[in-house]
N, C-alpha and C positions, 0 to 999 in steps of 0.2 A: 178691649176694654176702652173706649172714650169719659177722663174722667174730667169734671169745672178740678181746677186747682184755688181760684178764687174770684169771686164773684163778686161788683159791686153798685150800686145806684146811682146810675150819673141823673145832672138834674134836668135831661133832657125828658124823661122817664121812659131810659130806654136800661137796661145792663150792662156794663164791661165784664166778660168774662175769659178767662187762661183760662183751654184744657189741655189735657193733656191722651197721648194715647198710651196707654198700658198696655204691652206685651208678655205674656207670663207660656213656657214653656207645655207642649201636653201633658202630659205629666200634673202641669196647677205650678202654680207658687209652693216654693217651702220657706221657713220663715230664718237659713242659712242661707239664700239663694242670694249670685253675687246684681250690681245691680250697674246699670253707665243712663246715665241721664244725656238726653243732646238736646240740644237747647238752640235757639235763633230766632231771629225776629225780634230778637232786643231794640233793635234803629228797625224802623219802618223802612225804608228805602233797600236796606238789604236784606238783598233774595236770594241770595245761593243758596242759603240753608233748610230752604224751602221745598225745591228740587232734593237735595241731598236729603231729605226725611222723608219725602217719597221712596227715592231709590230702596231707602236702610229696610222699609218696612215692604216695599215688594220683595229682595229677596228674602227676609226673613218667610214669607207668606207662603213664598214658594219652596220656600227645607224648613220649615216650621219644625221639624223634628231634628233638628241642628240644635237647636237655641234647649241653652240648658242654664238658663237663671233669666233677671226681668230687664225689658229692654223699657223705658222710656224716652218719649217722643214729645216736646216739645216748641210745634211751631210757629210759634205766636205770643211772642210774651206781650209784645205792644200792638197788639190788634185794631188797635185805634190807626197808631202811627201806620201800622202794613196796606187798611180801609186807602186811607186819607195820601198815599204814598209821604210821609212825614219823617224824617231821622226818628226826632222826638215825639213828647205824647200831646199830639196836639191838645190845644185848649188851656193850654197847661206852659208852656214853652219851656218843658223841661227834658231834658238827658234822660232816660230811663238810668241806664247804665253809671250814674252819677250819683245813684238815692240806697244803692243795698248797705248796710244788710234792712235798712227801715229798723220802723218797729208799728208793735202791732195794733197799738193802742194812738197812733200817730196818725195824718192826714191819710189820706186817699191813697196817694202814693204810697208815704211811707207803706201803710200795712200789704197792699200788694205786694210791696219788695221781699219784705219779713212774711210774707205768702208763699210765694215762690223757693223763699231761703229752707222756709223749715218745710217743704214737696221733696226738697231736694237735696236736705239732709240724711246724710248713712249713703249716699250713690259709695260704688267702689270708684267709678272715675265719670265727671263730664266734661263732654265735648260742648263749646261754646262757639257757636257756628258767627263770623260775624263777614261780613265783604267787606271793600273797601266805598266812597263815596262816589258821586258818577263823574267824579276830576278824574284816580288816581285807577290803576288796573296793578295787582298783585301776585305776583304768582300765588300758590299754595303755598302758604309758611304757615308754625305755630309761635305766638308771642308768650313770651315767660319771661317773670322776673323772679332776679338774681336768689330772693329768700327761698326761692319753694324748689330753683333750679337743679338740686339731689334728685327729688323725687318726682317733677315731673319730665325731665331729659329721658329715661329711657321710657315713658308711656308714654312721651310725644317721634319718639321712633318707629311709633309703630307704625305712626297715621299717614304714611302713603306722602309725605308731600317735601317739600324740594328746597324748606329754608327751617331752620328752629334760631331764634330770635330771640335774646337771652337781653333783659332790656338793664338797667342796674335798677337798685332797688330804689335810691332816689328819685326815679320817673316812675316809680308804681301811682296807679291815683287806689287809694282803699277806697273809693266809693263802689266800686266796682262790683259786678256780679262775685266773677272769676277769684275778685279778693279775698271777698267774705267769705266764700266756700272753700277756698283752700284753707282761711283763718278755721275753719270746723272740719278741717279733716276732709275735701273733701275735693282731690287732686282734680284739678282741674286746667282745662286747656284751651287756651283763645285760639283756633282758624283765623288768619285772614284770606283769604282770595277773590279774583275774579272784581268785577265792578260794582258802586253802584245800579239799584234797578233792573240791573238783566242776570238772566242764566247764563252762566259759561259747563256748559252738560261739562266739557272733556276734565275741568275743573271738577266737576263738583262728582263722578264717578270714579275721580282718582284717589277722590279726600273718602268717600263709600267705600271704599276697600280696606284703604288700612281704618278703618273703624270695625270691619269685619276681622282689620287684625290687630288691634286692638280688643275686638270682644274676644275672641279666641283665646290672647294670654291669661287675660284675666277670669278665663274659663268660665264666658258665657254663652260661647260658637265652637259648636262640633265640630262642625262642618270645611267645607277648603278657604282657604283664604289663599291670598296674591302675595306672596313675596315683596314689604314695602320697601320704595327705594328707598338709598344712602345719603339721607341728607343733609349739606353741610348748616355748621352748628356755630353762632359769633355772636360777638358781644357787642353793643350800642358804639364802643370806640373807633367798629372797625367796618361802621355804617357811614357815608360819607354821603349830604344831599346836594343836589343841586335848585336851586332857585333863579326863577326868573330876572332877567337881568332890566329887564324893557316891556312891556305893557304889549300883547297881539295877539298874533297867529303863531301856537304852538306847533311846527311839523317834526314830525320824529322821520328817523331819521332809521332806527332799527327796534330791536323785534325785547320783547321779554323776557331774562332768563342770555341775555346774548353774552358773551365773554368780549369784556374791550381790553383796550394799553390807553394808557395816560393819553391822553391829548384825541384820542379817535371821536369824532362827531357823533352825537347822539343826534344833532335835529337843528331847530331853525326855530325864531321870533322872525317873524315876517308882518310886516305895515298893506293889509291889502288897500290901502286907498293911493300910499307915495309909492305902493310898489318894491319897499329898501327892504334890503333886511339888518336888523334890527342887532343881536347875537346868534353867531354861530357860537353854537352850545358843545363841548368838548367837556370827556370825560374826565374830571379833574386823578384821577389813579389808574393804574391795573385791578380790571375786579371783576362781578358779574352785577349786571341791571338786572334785579326783582320787584320795585317798583314804575312804574310808567304813567306819565302825563297822556288824560282820555280825554279827556276835556280843551279840546285847543286851543278857548281864549285863555290868556293868562293878564293877570294885571303884573305888577313887578315883585317880585318877589314871591310870585307861587310855587309854589312846591313842582319841579318836574320831573325828578327821579331819584331814584335811593340805587346806592351803587356801593357792596356789599367790597368792601378793600378784596384781594388778593393779596393773603400772608399768612404766616407759620402759626397765628396763634389762632386759624378761623380752624378749626376741628374739622374733620370730615374721619365719621365715625362707618 
């Protein structure tokens, strides 16, 4: 069943409507059914989650007898952004993931945020799917703040991702959807994967398998599931950032999820006009490359890569 979550009038005589698809078991919904919410499209240029929503629905529809709970799918939280390929809410110059939990009697965007929170409230778990921007590619990962670490890591291990990144509580943005939902006891996992404005089919299929594993763990799915891969779990202090030392054209020499040794080549920055090599980029440590520059034009200081340092404090369980 397709339902309206919230609908508001726009100055141009149209409506901004956020919709969800609710899927219930063949037996019908019961008051005590567990419910999972799958959210994506908060940023309009992040499209990986759109395909995940389709994959999840396809598998449920083909095996509807195995559904034993409620699945709510929100494929386009920022429909105006998706329609215009804009990261934020067009016309407002506003990042939608900085306005939660909102306020029912506030401005239009505050009202929308409040209605979204109210609709997801009560879920047994929420998966908030993001992609990277057009500049970077990310391996499938779950990002968790330390405040919710004990609750979220056991759930994140079911999502079939490669990496669980635990952020220090000082870096947590309290105005995000995930933070606001965790504050009202809806365990919410933020997934980052792929690249902006694209669909990486293998990553989407990997995450879809993980969602069904989590649904089985929650008692929402009775069908067969794949054994989730074992993620590496680490903290902010063990993530090394590589930034461009010069402006130019970045040419990578490695691929994602590559194990590197200290001083291994990551790529180079070249000047197409002069023919000069401006910088040979080397790994600052032993570790695994989990973020890599996708868009080749860089300015001085542009993020090139993130490397998870190989150390005993990184957990692999």
